[in-house]
C-alpha positions as CSV (number, residue, x, y, z in Angstrom):
1,M,-127.4,2.6,-5.8
2,N,-128.0,5.5,-8.2
3,N,-125.3,7.6,-10.0
4,T,-125.7,10.5,-7.5
5,G,-124.9,8.2,-4.6
6,I,-121.9,6.7,-6.3
7,S,-120.6,10.1,-7.3
8,N,-121.1,11.4,-3.8
9,I,-119.2,8.4,-2.4
10,R,-116.4,9.0,-4.9
11,R,-116.2,12.7,-4.1
12,N,-116.0,11.9,-0.4
13,V,-113.3,9.4,-0.9
14,I,-111.3,11.9,-3.0
15,I,-111.7,14.5,-0.3
16,I,-110.7,12.1,2.4
17,L,-107.6,11.0,0.5
18,L,-106.6,14.6,-0.1
19,V,-107.0,15.6,3.5
20,L,-105.3,12.5,4.8
21,G,-102.4,12.8,2.4
22,I,-101.8,16.5,3.3
23,L,-102.1,15.7,7.0
24,L,-99.7,12.8,6.9
25,I,-97.1,14.7,4.9
26,V,-97.3,17.7,7.2
27,L,-97.0,15.5,10.3
28,A,-94.0,13.7,8.7
29,L,-92.2,16.8,7.8
30,A,-92.9,18.7,11.0
31,A,-92.5,15.9,13.5
32,D,-89.2,17.4,14.8
33,T,-90.7,20.9,15.3
34,M,-93.8,19.4,17.0
35,R,-91.6,17.1,19.1
36,L,-93.4,14.0,17.9
37,D,-90.2,12.2,16.9
38,P,-88.3,10.6,19.8
39,T,-85.0,10.6,17.8
40,P,-83.4,13.3,15.8
41,G,-83.5,13.2,12.0
42,F,-86.0,11.8,9.5
43,G,-86.7,8.2,10.6
44,M,-88.5,5.2,9.4
45,I,-91.9,6.2,10.8
46,Q,-91.7,9.6,9.3
47,M,-90.7,8.2,5.9
48,G,-93.6,5.8,6.1
49,A,-96.0,8.5,6.9
50,F,-94.6,10.7,4.2
51,L,-94.8,7.9,1.6
52,T,-98.4,7.0,2.7
53,G,-99.4,10.7,2.4
54,L,-97.9,10.9,-1.1
55,T,-99.7,7.7,-2.1
56,C,-103.0,9.3,-1.0
57,L,-102.1,12.5,-2.9
58,T,-101.4,10.4,-6.0
59,L,-104.6,8.4,-5.8
60,A,-106.9,11.3,-5.4
61,P,-106.2,13.1,-8.7
62,F,-106.3,9.9,-10.6
63,L,-109.7,9.0,-9.1
64,Y,-110.9,12.6,-9.8
65,L,-109.7,12.4,-13.5
66,H,-111.3,9.0,-13.8
67,S,-114.6,10.4,-12.6
68,L,-114.5,13.1,-15.3
69,R,-114.4,10.4,-18.1
70,P,-117.8,9.2,-19.4
71,K,-118.5,5.6,-18.6
72,D,-118.9,4.7,-22.3
73,S,-115.6,6.2,-23.4
74,P,-113.2,3.6,-24.8
75,R,-109.9,2.9,-23.1
76,S,-107.0,4.6,-24.7
77,L,-103.3,3.6,-24.8
78,Q,-102.4,7.1,-23.7
79,A,-104.5,6.9,-20.5
80,D,-103.0,3.4,-19.7
81,I,-99.5,4.8,-20.2
82,G,-100.4,7.7,-17.9
83,T,-101.7,5.4,-15.2
84,R,-98.7,3.2,-15.4
85,L,-96.3,6.1,-15.4
86,G,-97.9,7.5,-12.3
87,A,-97.7,4.1,-10.5
88,T,-94.1,3.7,-11.6
89,G,-93.2,7.1,-10.2
90,L,-94.8,6.2,-6.9
91,V,-92.9,2.9,-6.8
92,F,-89.7,4.8,-7.6
93,I,-90.4,7.2,-4.8
94,Y,-90.9,4.3,-2.4
95,V,-87.6,2.7,-3.4
96,V,-85.7,5.9,-3.2
97,G,-87.3,6.9,0.1
98,M,-86.6,3.5,1.7
99,S,-83.2,3.0,0.0
100,D,-81.0,3.4,3.1
101,L,-83.4,1.3,5.2
102,I,-83.3,-1.6,2.7
103,G,-79.6,-1.3,2.3
104,I,-79.2,0.1,-1.2
105,G,-78.7,3.8,-0.3
106,T,-75.6,5.8,0.2
107,H,-75.9,6.2,4.0
108,V,-75.8,2.5,5.1
109,N,-72.2,2.5,6.5
110,P,-71.7,1.9,10.2
111,S,-70.2,5.5,10.4
112,F,-73.7,6.9,10.2
113,E,-75.7,6.6,13.4
114,R,-78.9,6.0,11.5
115,P,-80.1,6.4,7.9
116,F,-81.1,9.9,6.8
117,V,-82.6,11.6,3.7
118,G,-79.7,12.9,1.6
119,P,-79.5,15.0,-1.6
120,L,-79.6,11.8,-3.8
121,Q,-82.8,10.7,-2.2
122,L,-84.4,14.1,-2.5
123,G,-83.4,14.2,-6.2
124,G,-84.8,10.7,-6.7
125,M,-88.1,11.7,-5.0
126,A,-88.3,14.8,-7.3
127,L,-87.7,12.6,-10.3
128,G,-90.5,10.2,-9.1
129,L,-92.8,13.2,-8.5
130,L,-92.2,14.4,-12.1
131,M,-93.1,10.9,-13.3
132,I,-96.4,11.1,-11.4
133,I,-97.1,14.5,-12.8
134,A,-96.3,13.4,-16.4
135,G,-98.6,10.4,-15.8
136,L,-101.4,12.7,-14.7
137,I,-101.0,14.9,-17.7
138,L,-101.0,11.9,-20.1
139,Y,-104.1,10.6,-18.4
140,Y,-105.9,13.9,-18.4
141,T,-105.2,14.7,-22.1
142,S,-106.2,11.2,-23.3
143,R,-109.3,11.0,-25.2
144,G,-112.5,10.8,-23.2
145,P,-115.6,11.4,-25.3
146,R,-113.4,12.8,-28.1
147,E,-112.4,10.7,-31.1
148,S,-108.7,11.4,-30.6
149,S,-106.2,12.6,-28.0
150,S,-105.8,16.3,-27.3
151,L,-102.0,15.7,-27.7
152,E,-102.5,14.4,-31.3
153,F,-101.1,17.7,-32.7
154,L,-97.6,16.5,-31.5
155,I,-97.8,13.7,-34.1
156,N,-99.7,15.4,-36.9
157,G,-98.6,18.9,-36.4
158,R,-100.9,21.9,-36.2
159,K,-103.5,22.0,-38.9
160,N,-103.3,25.1,-41.0
161,E,-106.8,26.5,-41.1
162,T,-106.2,28.6,-44.2
163,S,-105.0,25.6,-46.2
164,E,-108.2,23.7,-45.4
165,N,-110.4,26.5,-46.7
166,P,-108.9,27.7,-50.0
167,E,-111.7,30.1,-50.7
168,S,-110.6,32.5,-47.9
């Protein structure tokens, strides 16, 4: 298969992941208003659909950013850290989202009729989402065809252009 065929397949997979992710998240969040949920509240099936949609929405940008990198570019530590940070954020969101259902959440007492998403879970999901975004930023700014990372100025400081050229 030639490069155009592979890039077309990759593009189609990315689009399918984006559409599927958005669809699953919208269905999970609007299940009560569309009367798709037989019980009140945010249940196990809704949380599963939400987390699956979020997984699709995490995979799509990483696949897209990977497609922007040239095939012959060397792997960088920054890109590896970004990938792992994004995956860690996704795992963190899964644990926080399912915390009541696996028995480590704050709403597991018998006084609650069923587990529900509380403020601690929403905060944990936001923290996991920030980890995913930070991972995407690290992956995007890692060197591709360049010799060094575009975040290298954090370590070396900004180069003063006037000091490099003393004649001006």
